[in-house]
C-alpha positions as CSV (number, residue, x, y, z in Angstrom):
1,M,-17.7,-3.1,-48.4
2,R,-17.9,-1.8,-44.8
3,C,-17.2,-4.3,-42.1
4,L,-19.7,-4.3,-39.3
5,P,-18.3,-3.7,-35.8
6,F,-18.5,-6.8,-33.6
7,K,-21.2,-5.4,-31.4
8,H,-23.5,-4.6,-34.4
9,L,-22.6,-8.0,-35.9
10,S,-23.6,-9.8,-32.7
11,I,-26.9,-7.9,-32.5
12,S,-27.6,-8.7,-36.1
13,L,-27.0,-12.4,-35.4
14,V,-29.3,-12.1,-32.4
15,G,-31.9,-10.5,-34.7
16,L,-31.5,-13.4,-37.2
17,W,-32.1,-15.9,-34.4
18,V,-35.1,-14.0,-33.3
19,S,-36.4,-14.0,-36.8
20,L,-35.8,-17.7,-37.1
21,F,-37.7,-18.3,-33.9
22,S,-40.5,-16.2,-35.3
23,L,-40.7,-18.4,-38.4
24,C,-40.6,-21.6,-36.3
25,A,-43.1,-20.3,-33.9
26,Q,-46.0,-20.2,-36.3
27,G,-48.7,-22.3,-34.7
28,V,-46.6,-22.8,-31.6
29,D,-47.5,-21.4,-28.2
30,V,-46.3,-17.7,-28.0
31,K,-45.3,-18.0,-24.3
32,A,-43.2,-21.1,-25.0
33,T,-41.5,-19.2,-27.9
34,D,-40.8,-16.2,-25.8
35,S,-39.3,-18.5,-23.1
36,L,-37.0,-20.0,-25.8
37,R,-36.0,-16.6,-27.0
38,A,-35.3,-15.4,-23.5
39,Q,-33.2,-18.5,-22.7
40,F,-31.1,-18.0,-25.8
41,L,-30.6,-14.3,-25.2
42,F,-29.8,-15.0,-21.5
43,E,-27.1,-17.5,-22.5
44,Q,-25.6,-15.1,-25.1
45,G,-25.7,-12.3,-22.6
46,M,-23.9,-14.3,-19.9
47,M,-21.3,-15.3,-22.5
48,A,-20.8,-11.6,-23.4
49,L,-20.5,-10.8,-19.7
50,H,-17.8,-13.4,-19.1
51,T,-15.9,-12.2,-22.2
52,D,-15.8,-8.6,-20.9
53,K,-18.4,-7.1,-23.3
54,P,-20.6,-5.2,-20.8
55,S,-22.6,-3.1,-23.3
56,L,-23.5,-6.2,-25.4
57,A,-24.2,-8.2,-22.3
58,Y,-26.7,-5.5,-21.1
59,H,-28.5,-5.4,-24.4
60,L,-28.9,-9.2,-24.6
61,L,-29.9,-9.7,-20.9
62,S,-32.4,-6.8,-20.9
63,N,-34.0,-8.3,-24.1
64,S,-34.1,-11.7,-22.4
65,F,-35.9,-10.2,-19.4
66,F,-38.3,-8.4,-21.9
67,Y,-39.3,-11.7,-23.5
68,S,-39.6,-13.7,-20.3
69,P,-38.9,-11.9,-16.9
70,S,-36.5,-14.1,-14.9
71,A,-34.8,-13.5,-11.6
72,A,-31.5,-14.8,-13.1
73,A,-31.5,-12.2,-15.8
74,A,-32.5,-9.4,-13.4
75,H,-29.8,-10.4,-11.0
76,A,-27.2,-10.5,-13.7
77,L,-28.3,-7.0,-14.8
78,A,-28.1,-5.8,-11.2
79,E,-24.5,-7.0,-10.8
80,L,-23.6,-5.7,-14.3
81,T,-24.7,-2.1,-13.4
82,Q,-23.5,-2.2,-9.8
83,G,-21.3,0.8,-8.9
84,R,-21.7,2.4,-12.4
85,I,-25.4,3.0,-12.6
86,S,-26.6,2.6,-9.0
87,A,-30.2,3.5,-9.5
88,R,-30.6,1.0,-12.4
89,S,-28.7,-1.6,-10.4
90,Y,-31.1,-1.1,-7.4
91,A,-34.1,-1.5,-9.7
92,W,-32.8,-4.8,-11.2
93,A,-31.9,-6.1,-7.8
94,Q,-35.4,-5.4,-6.6
95,K,-36.9,-7.2,-9.6
96,A,-34.7,-10.3,-9.1
97,F,-35.7,-10.5,-5.4
98,E,-39.4,-10.0,-6.2
99,L,-39.4,-12.8,-8.7
100,L,-37.5,-15.2,-6.5
101,P,-37.5,-14.1,-2.8
102,S,-36.2,-17.5,-1.6
103,E,-32.8,-17.2,-3.4
104,Q,-30.1,-16.2,-1.0
105,R,-27.9,-14.4,-3.6
106,Y,-30.8,-12.3,-4.9
107,M,-31.7,-11.3,-1.3
108,H,-28.2,-10.3,-0.5
109,T,-27.8,-8.1,-3.6
110,Y,-31.1,-6.4,-2.9
111,V,-30.6,-5.9,0.8
112,N,-27.1,-4.6,0.3
113,A,-28.5,-2.0,-2.2
114,L,-31.1,-1.0,0.4
115,L,-28.5,-0.7,3.2
116,Q,-26.3,1.6,1.0
117,K,-29.3,3.8,0.7
118,Q,-30.0,3.4,4.5
119,E,-33.5,2.3,3.8
120,W,-33.8,0.2,7.0
121,R,-37.6,-0.4,6.8
122,E,-37.4,-1.9,3.3
123,A,-34.3,-4.0,4.2
124,I,-36.2,-5.4,7.2
125,E,-39.2,-6.2,5.1
126,A,-37.0,-8.0,2.5
127,L,-35.2,-10.0,5.2
128,E,-38.4,-10.9,7.0
129,R,-39.8,-12.1,3.7
130,Y,-36.7,-14.2,2.9
131,R,-36.8,-15.8,6.3
132,L,-40.2,-17.2,5.6
133,Y,-38.3,-19.6,3.2
134,A,-35.2,-20.0,5.4
135,P,-36.2,-19.6,9.0
136,T,-33.1,-21.4,10.4
137,E,-30.5,-19.6,8.3
138,V,-28.2,-18.0,10.7
139,E,-26.5,-15.4,8.4
140,A,-29.8,-13.8,7.3
141,A,-31.1,-13.8,10.9
142,M,-28.0,-12.1,12.3
143,L,-28.1,-9.5,9.6
144,L,-31.7,-8.8,10.4
145,T,-30.9,-8.6,14.1
146,E,-28.3,-5.9,13.4
147,I,-30.6,-3.9,11.2
148,Y,-33.3,-4.1,13.9
149,I,-30.8,-2.6,16.4
150,V,-29.8,0.2,14.0
151,A,-33.5,0.9,13.2
152,G,-34.2,1.1,17.0
153,K,-36.3,-2.1,17.1
154,V,-34.4,-3.5,20.1
155,D,-37.2,-5.8,21.3
156,K,-37.5,-7.5,18.0
157,A,-33.7,-7.8,17.8
158,E,-33.6,-9.4,21.2
159,Q,-36.4,-11.9,20.4
160,L,-34.7,-13.0,17.2
161,F,-31.3,-13.2,18.8
162,E,-32.6,-15.4,21.7
163,K,-34.3,-17.6,19.1
164,M,-31.2,-18.0,16.9
165,S,-28.3,-18.0,19.4
166,P,-28.6,-21.8,20.2
167,L,-28.0,-22.5,16.5
168,M,-24.8,-20.4,16.5
169,Q,-23.1,-22.0,19.5
170,D,-20.1,-24.1,18.6
171,T,-20.2,-22.9,15.0
172,P,-18.1,-20.3,13.1
173,Y,-20.9,-17.8,13.9
174,E,-20.3,-17.9,17.6
175,E,-18.0,-14.9,17.5
176,V,-20.6,-12.9,15.7
177,M,-23.2,-14.0,18.2
178,H,-21.1,-12.5,21.1
179,Q,-20.6,-9.3,19.1
180,I,-24.3,-8.9,18.6
181,R,-25.0,-9.6,22.3
182,F,-22.7,-6.7,23.2
183,K,-24.5,-4.5,20.7
184,L,-27.8,-5.5,22.2
185,L,-26.6,-4.7,25.7
186,Q,-25.5,-1.2,24.5
187,A,-28.8,-0.7,22.6
188,K,-30.7,-1.5,25.7
189,G,-28.7,1.0,27.7
190,A,-27.0,-1.5,29.9
191,D,-24.5,0.0,32.2
192,R,-20.8,-0.9,32.2
193,K,-21.3,-3.3,35.1
194,E,-23.7,-5.4,33.1
195,V,-21.4,-5.5,30.1
196,R,-18.4,-6.5,32.2
197,L,-20.6,-9.2,33.9
198,Y,-21.4,-10.8,30.5
199,A,-17.8,-10.6,29.4
200,E,-16.7,-12.4,32.6
201,E,-19.4,-15.0,32.4
202,L,-18.3,-15.8,28.8
203,L,-14.6,-15.9,29.9
204,K,-15.2,-18.3,32.9
205,S,-17.6,-20.6,31.0
206,Q,-15.1,-21.3,28.1
207,I,-11.6,-20.6,29.4
208,K,-10.7,-24.3,30.0
209,E,-12.4,-25.8,27.0
210,N,-11.7,-23.0,24.5
211,P,-9.5,-20.2,25.7
212,E,-9.5,-18.5,22.3
213,K,-13.2,-18.0,22.3
214,S,-13.4,-17.2,25.9
215,I,-11.8,-13.8,25.5
216,E,-14.2,-12.5,22.9
217,G,-16.1,-10.6,25.6
218,L,-12.9,-9.0,26.8
219,S,-12.1,-8.0,23.2
220,Q,-15.5,-6.2,23.1
221,L,-14.7,-4.4,26.3
222,L,-11.4,-3.2,24.8
223,S,-13.2,-2.0,21.7
224,L,-15.3,0.1,24.1
225,G,-12.1,1.4,25.7
226,D,-12.8,-0.3,29.0
227,T,-9.2,-1.4,29.8
228,E,-9.8,-1.2,33.5
229,G,-12.6,-3.7,33.3
230,V,-10.5,-6.1,31.3
231,R,-7.7,-6.0,33.9
232,E,-10.1,-6.4,36.8
233,I,-11.6,-9.5,35.2
234,L,-8.3,-11.0,34.3
235,N,-7.0,-10.5,37.9
236,R,-9.8,-12.5,39.3
237,L,-8.6,-15.6,37.3
238,S,-6.3,-18.2,38.8
239,E,-2.6,-17.8,38.0
240,E,-2.7,-20.7,35.6
241,E,-5.7,-19.2,33.7
242,R,-4.4,-15.6,33.8
243,F,-1.2,-16.6,32.0
244,L,-2.8,-18.6,29.2
245,P,-1.7,-17.1,25.8
246,P,-5.1,-15.6,24.9
247,C,-5.3,-13.9,28.3
248,A,-1.7,-12.7,28.2
249,L,-2.3,-11.2,24.7
250,I,-5.5,-9.4,25.7
251,A,-3.8,-8.0,28.8
252,T,-1.0,-6.8,26.6
253,S,-3.5,-5.0,24.3
254,A,-5.0,-3.3,27.4
255,Y,-1.6,-2.1,28.5
256,M,-0.8,-0.9,25.0
257,I,-4.1,1.1,24.8
258,E,-3.2,2.8,28.1
259,G,0.4,3.5,26.9
260,R,1.9,1.3,29.5
261,R,4.7,0.0,27.3
262,T,7.0,-1.5,30.0
263,E,4.1,-3.6,31.4
264,A,3.1,-4.7,27.9
265,C,6.7,-5.7,27.1
266,N,7.0,-7.7,30.3
267,E,3.7,-9.4,29.6
268,L,4.9,-10.5,26.2
269,L,8.3,-11.6,27.5
270,R,6.6,-13.7,30.1
271,L,4.4,-15.3,27.4
272,I,7.5,-16.1,25.3
273,G,9.3,-17.6,28.2
274,S,6.3,-19.8,29.2
275,R,6.9,-21.8,26.0
276,Q,3.2,-22.4,25.6
277,L,3.3,-21.4,21.9
278,S,5.7,-22.5,19.2
279,P,8.1,-19.9,17.7
280,D,5.9,-19.5,14.6
281,E,2.7,-19.2,16.8
282,L,4.5,-16.5,18.9
283,L,5.5,-14.6,15.7
284,A,1.9,-14.8,14.3
285,A,0.4,-13.6,17.6
286,I,2.9,-10.9,18.7
287,L,4.1,-9.3,15.5
288,P,0.7,-7.7,14.7
289,L,0.6,-6.2,18.2
290,L,4.1,-4.7,17.8
291,Q,3.2,-3.3,14.3
292,Q,0.4,-1.3,16.0
293,E,2.8,0.0,18.6
294,T,4.6,2.5,16.4
295,S,4.9,6.2,16.0
296,K,4.9,7.2,12.3
297,G,5.9,3.6,11.5
298,V,8.7,3.4,14.1
299,L,8.6,0.8,16.9
300,F,8.8,2.2,20.4
301,K,12.2,1.4,22.0
302,E,10.5,-0.3,24.9
303,Y,9.6,-3.2,22.7
304,N,13.1,-3.9,21.4
305,P,13.7,-6.7,23.9
306,V,10.5,-8.5,22.6
307,Y,11.5,-8.0,19.0
308,E,15.1,-9.3,19.7
309,T,13.7,-12.3,21.5
310,L,11.5,-13.2,18.6
311,L,14.4,-12.7,16.3
312,S,16.5,-15.2,18.3
313,L,13.7,-17.8,17.9
314,H,13.7,-17.4,14.1
315,P,17.4,-17.5,13.1
316,D,16.6,-18.4,9.5
317,K,14.0,-15.7,8.6
318,Y,16.2,-13.2,6.8
319,D,13.5,-10.7,5.9
320,F,12.3,-10.6,9.6
321,H,15.9,-9.9,10.8
322,A,16.5,-7.3,8.0
323,S,13.4,-5.4,9.1
324,Y,14.9,-4.7,12.5
325,V,17.8,-2.6,11.0
326,P,15.6,0.3,9.7
327,Q,13.7,0.3,13.0
328,L,17.0,0.9,14.9
329,Y,18.0,3.6,12.4
330,A,14.6,5.3,12.8
331,Q,14.9,5.1,16.6
332,G,18.2,7.1,16.3
333,D,20.3,4.1,17.3
334,T,22.8,4.2,14.4
335,E,25.5,2.3,16.3
336,G,22.9,-0.5,17.1
337,A,21.8,-0.7,13.5
338,V,25.4,-1.0,12.2
339,K,26.2,-3.7,14.8
340,Y,23.1,-5.6,13.8
341,L,24.0,-5.4,10.1
342,Y,27.4,-6.9,11.0
343,K,25.6,-9.6,12.9
344,L,23.5,-10.4,9.8
345,T,26.7,-11.0,7.8
346,Q,27.4,-13.9,10.2
347,L,23.9,-15.2,10.5
348,F,23.4,-15.2,6.7
349,P,26.8,-15.8,5.1
350,K,25.3,-16.7,1.7
351,D,23.0,-15.0,-0.9
352,H,22.9,-11.6,0.8
353,P,25.8,-9.3,-0.3
354,E,23.5,-6.3,0.1
355,I,24.2,-6.5,3.8
356,W,27.8,-5.5,3.1
357,G,26.6,-2.9,0.7
358,A,24.6,-1.3,3.5
359,L,27.6,-1.3,5.8
360,V,29.8,0.3,3.1
361,E,27.1,3.0,2.4
362,E,27.0,3.8,6.1
363,R,30.8,4.4,6.2
364,L,30.8,6.4,3.0
365,M,28.1,8.7,4.3
366,K,30.4,9.5,7.2
367,D,33.3,10.1,4.8
368,D,35.2,7.2,6.4
369,I,36.9,5.9,3.2
370,A,39.3,3.7,5.1
371,G,36.4,2.1,7.0
372,A,34.5,1.6,3.7
373,E,37.6,0.0,2.1
374,H,38.0,-2.4,5.0
375,L,34.4,-3.5,4.8
376,I,34.6,-3.9,1.0
377,E,37.6,-6.2,1.4
378,E,35.8,-8.2,4.1
379,G,32.7,-8.5,2.0
380,L,34.7,-9.6,-1.1
381,Q,36.1,-12.4,1.0
382,Q,32.6,-13.7,1.5
383,Y,31.3,-12.7,-2.0
384,P,34.4,-12.5,-4.3
385,N,32.4,-12.0,-7.5
386,D,29.7,-9.6,-6.2
387,P,29.4,-6.6,-8.7
388,S,28.0,-4.2,-6.1
389,L,31.1,-4.4,-3.8
390,I,33.4,-3.9,-6.8
391,V,31.3,-0.9,-7.9
392,Y,31.8,0.7,-4.4
393,R,35.5,0.3,-4.8
394,G,35.3,1.8,-8.3
395,L,33.5,4.8,-6.9
396,I,36.2,5.3,-4.2
397,R,38.9,5.2,-6.9
398,T,36.9,7.7,-9.0
399,A,36.8,10.1,-6.0
400,E,40.5,9.6,-5.6
401,E,40.9,10.5,-9.4
402,K,42.5,7.1,-10.0
403,Y,40.5,6.8,-13.2
404,D,42.3,3.9,-14.8
405,L,41.8,1.7,-11.7
406,A,38.2,2.8,-11.4
407,E,37.5,2.0,-15.1
408,Q,38.9,-1.5,-14.7
409,L,36.7,-2.1,-11.6
410,F,33.6,-0.9,-13.4
411,Q,34.3,-3.0,-16.4
412,K,34.9,-6.0,-14.2
413,A,31.6,-5.4,-12.4
414,L,29.8,-5.1,-15.7
415,Q,31.2,-8.5,-16.9
416,L,30.0,-10.1,-13.6
417,T,26.5,-8.8,-14.0
418,P,24.1,-11.1,-15.9
419,P,22.3,-9.7,-18.9
420,E,18.9,-10.1,-17.3
421,E,19.9,-7.7,-14.5
422,R,19.4,-4.7,-16.7
423,S,18.9,-2.1,-14.0
424,T,22.2,-3.0,-12.4
425,R,24.0,-3.0,-15.7
426,A,22.5,0.5,-16.4
427,E,23.8,1.8,-13.1
428,I,27.3,0.5,-13.8
429,L,27.2,2.0,-17.3
430,S,26.1,5.3,-15.7
431,H,29.2,5.2,-13.4
432,L,31.4,4.7,-16.4
433,G,29.7,7.6,-18.1
434,D,30.4,9.8,-15.1
435,L,34.0,8.6,-15.0
436,Y,34.6,9.5,-18.6
437,Y,32.9,12.9,-18.1
438,A,35.2,13.6,-15.2
439,Q,38.1,13.1,-17.6
440,E,36.5,15.4,-20.2
441,R,36.0,12.4,-22.5
442,E,32.5,13.6,-23.4
443,E,32.0,11.4,-26.5
444,Q,32.7,8.2,-24.4
445,A,30.6,9.5,-21.5
446,F,27.5,10.2,-23.7
447,K,27.9,6.9,-25.5
448,H,27.8,5.1,-22.1
449,Y,24.8,7.1,-21.0
450,E,23.0,6.1,-24.2
451,Q,23.8,2.4,-23.4
452,A,22.6,2.8,-19.9
453,L,19.2,4.1,-21.1
454,V,18.9,1.2,-23.5
455,E,19.3,-1.2,-20.5
456,D,17.0,0.8,-18.3
457,P,15.0,3.8,-19.8
458,K,13.9,4.8,-16.3
459,Q,17.4,5.2,-14.9
460,V,16.7,8.5,-13.3
461,N,20.2,9.7,-12.6
462,V,21.3,9.0,-16.1
463,L,18.4,10.9,-17.5
464,N,19.1,13.8,-15.2
465,N,22.9,13.9,-15.6
466,Y,22.9,13.3,-19.3
467,A,20.3,16.1,-19.8
468,Y,22.3,18.5,-17.6
469,Y,25.6,17.9,-19.5
470,L,23.9,18.4,-22.8
471,A,22.5,21.7,-21.5
472,I,25.9,22.9,-20.3
473,K,27.2,22.3,-23.8
474,G,24.2,24.0,-25.2
475,I,23.5,21.2,-27.6
476,E,20.4,19.0,-28.3
477,L,18.3,21.0,-25.9
478,E,15.1,19.3,-27.1
479,K,16.5,15.9,-26.3
480,A,17.8,17.3,-22.9
481,A,14.4,18.7,-22.1
482,R,12.7,15.3,-22.9
483,M,15.1,13.4,-20.6
484,A,14.8,16.0,-17.8
485,A,11.0,15.9,-18.0
486,Q,11.1,12.1,-17.7
487,A,13.4,12.4,-14.7
488,V,10.9,14.8,-13.1
489,A,8.0,12.4,-13.8
490,L,10.0,9.6,-12.0
491,Q,11.0,11.7,-9.0
492,P,8.9,14.8,-8.9
493,E,10.1,16.1,-5.5
494,A,13.9,15.6,-6.0
495,P,15.4,19.1,-6.0
496,Y,18.5,18.3,-8.1
497,I,16.2,16.9,-10.8
498,L,13.8,19.9,-10.6
499,D,16.8,22.2,-11.0
500,T,18.1,20.5,-14.1
501,Y,14.7,20.7,-15.8
502,G,14.3,24.4,-14.7
503,Y,17.7,25.2,-16.0
504,I,17.0,23.6,-19.4
505,L,13.7,25.5,-19.6
506,Y,15.6,28.7,-19.0
507,L,18.0,27.9,-21.8
508,Q,14.9,27.4,-24.0
509,K,13.7,30.8,-22.9
510,N,10.6,29.3,-21.3
511,Y,11.1,31.6,-18.2
512,T,7.7,31.2,-16.6
513,L,8.0,27.4,-16.4
514,A,11.6,27.5,-15.5
515,E,10.9,29.8,-12.5
516,I,8.2,27.4,-11.2
517,Y,10.5,24.3,-11.3
518,L,13.5,26.2,-9.8
519,R,11.4,27.7,-7.0
520,K,10.2,24.2,-6.1
521,A,13.9,23.0,-6.2
522,I,14.7,25.7,-3.6
523,E,11.7,24.9,-1.4
524,N,12.6,21.2,-1.4
525,S,16.3,21.7,-0.5
526,A,16.1,23.2,3.0
527,D,18.4,20.4,4.4
528,N,21.1,20.9,1.7
529,P,22.5,24.4,1.8
530,Q,25.3,23.7,-0.7
531,S,22.9,22.5,-3.5
532,R,20.4,25.1,-2.5
533,F,23.0,27.8,-3.4
534,T,23.2,26.5,-7.0
535,Y,19.4,26.5,-7.3
536,L,19.1,30.0,-5.9
537,M,21.7,31.3,-8.4
538,H,19.8,29.7,-11.3
539,H,16.5,31.0,-10.0
540,S,17.9,34.6,-9.7
541,V,19.1,34.5,-13.4
542,V,15.6,33.5,-14.5
543,L,13.9,36.2,-12.4
544,E,16.3,38.7,-13.9
545,E,15.3,37.6,-17.4
546,M,11.7,38.0,-16.4
547,G,12.3,41.6,-15.2
548,K,11.7,40.6,-11.6
549,V,15.0,41.9,-10.3
550,G,13.5,43.0,-6.9
551,E,12.1,39.6,-6.3
552,A,15.5,38.0,-7.1
553,I,17.2,40.2,-4.6
554,E,14.5,39.3,-1.9
555,W,15.2,35.6,-2.4
556,L,19.0,36.0,-2.2
557,E,18.9,38.4,0.9
558,K,16.6,36.0,2.7
559,E,19.2,33.2,2.1
560,L,22.0,35.4,3.4
561,T,20.2,35.7,6.8
562,T,20.7,31.9,7.4
563,A,23.6,31.0,5.2
564,P,26.2,33.8,4.6
565,N,27.9,33.5,1.2
566,E,30.2,35.8,-0.6
567,E,29.0,34.8,-4.1
568,I,25.4,35.6,-3.1
569,R,26.5,39.1,-1.9
570,V,28.3,39.7,-5.2
571,R,25.2,38.6,-7.1
572,I,23.0,40.9,-5.0
573,E,25.2,43.9,-5.8
574,H,25.0,43.1,-9.5
575,L,21.2,43.0,-9.3
576,K,21.0,46.2,-7.4
577,K,23.1,48.0,-10.0
578,L,20.5,46.9,-12.6
579,Q,17.8,48.6,-10.5
580,R,19.6,52.0,-10.5
C-alpha cells in the first residue's frame, strides 16, 4: 500500500473535516458554517506556518480566506509570500488593510509594500485612512510626514508636524522629531543660516537639562557636511558648556570629517582628562569614533595616544589590549608591536600563552633562532606545560636536524594537548609526519598524516603535503588529487596549494586543468621568487606536453628579466632545441 505524503495526508484530513462540517451543517446557517470552517482552516494554517510548512500553510490559509475573508488570514498570507512572491504579497497586504484599516500591523505591512513600489499617493491615502482611527499615534504621523516631504507635499508635512510635535517632546520620538524638522527646513529651501539657527536654538535650550539631546541639531549639521557651522556654534558656548562630553565628541567628529586629526586627538585627550565620564563610558563613546578613523582598517598614527590612554584605563580587558598589536604592525611599527606584546606578558601573566607564541613567531620570521630560543625559555617559565611553546622548540630542533630531540618534544606536546583540542593535535601530528618524512621514514610519515586527518579533516597543510608526497612517489594519485582538491577548496588563493594540485593534474595527464592551476599559482606568488621558480618550472613542463613550447619560453624569459636564474636559462635552451 502506498503511503500518502504528509502534505497530501494533511489536505485529506482537512477535506474530511470539511465534509464533517458539511454533514453537521444541514439545517444550520451557511454563513455560520463557513465561519467555522474558516476558523478551523486558519488555525491549521497558522500551525503549519509555525512548523515551517509554507506550502501547506498557504493552501490552508487561502482556503480559510475563501470561506470567510478575514484580515488575519490575509495578513498571514501577505507575510508568508513576502520577498518570494512580491506581487501576491502586495495583494494580500492590501486585502488585510481594506478589511481592517484600524489595525497597526496590517497598515505597516501594506504601507511598506507601497513604499517598496514607490507608490507615494497610495501610501499617503492608506496612512490618512489609518489616522482616522489613531489620530494621536506618533509613529504613523511621522511616517506620513516623511512621505509628504518625499512626495513634495511640504505644506501638508509642516501642518502635520506642527500638530504632532508637542506629543513627541520628552519621549523616545524626540530625536526623530528633530530629524524631520531638518528635513522640512531643507524641503522648504531654507538657507544654511536658518538651519544653523535651529541647531543652535536646540542646543541652547537643552544643554543644561539634557546635553545628549541638545546636540541632535549639530549632528544634523554634520550629516549635511557643515563642520564650520558646528564649530562656530560650539565656540559661542561658555567654556563649561563647550567641554561637556557630548559637545567634545561632536567637535571631535567635526575635526575628523575635516581631516584635522591632531585637533581631534587633543579634543579626545582633553575629554578623557576631564574625568566627566567613567572608563567604560569613555570606551563606549570614543572607540566607535576611532574605528571610523582608519585607512583600510588601520588606525591613523595620530590617534595612538588616545588609544594608549584608553588602554591604561582598562588594564583587565585582554581583547582590547591585544587589538592594539595588529594596529601597530599595520602602521609599520614592528618594534612598537613587539614591545607591546612583551608588555602583555606582564599585564596578563595567566591564560594567554599565545602572546609568547606571537613573540617567538616574530623572531623566527627574522631567522633569529637564538632570540626565539630565549623567548621560548622565558615563556615556558610562565607556562611550563604549554604545548605550543614546546612545538616551537621542536620545529627549531627539526631545522637543526636534531630529529630525536624534535620527536621527543612533539610527543610531549601531543601528550599535553587535551583530546578535545583536535585541531591542535592534528597540527602536532602533522609536524611529526614532516619530521619522519625528512628522515625518509615514509611509512611513519604517512601514518601520522592519516592520524592528523582523522583529528581534523580540514588540516590544509596536511592535505597539501601528504598529496604532494604521494604524487612525488607516483602512488595513489586519485587519493592525492582528492586531498589536493580539498586543500584548494579551503585556501583557493594559496600558490603552494594551487601548485600541488596543478602538478598532480599533470601527472594524471589532465594538462588543460593543470595549466590553469599552475598559472594561477605563478600569478599569486609575485612576492615569493623562490617558490615562484618551482611553479614556473612545473608550468613549463605542462605547456611542453600541450605542445605550447613557444608560450613556455615566453613565461620563462619574462621571469629572467626580473629574477636571473641559471636553471631557467638551461630550461629555455632545452625548449628552444625542441623548436628547431
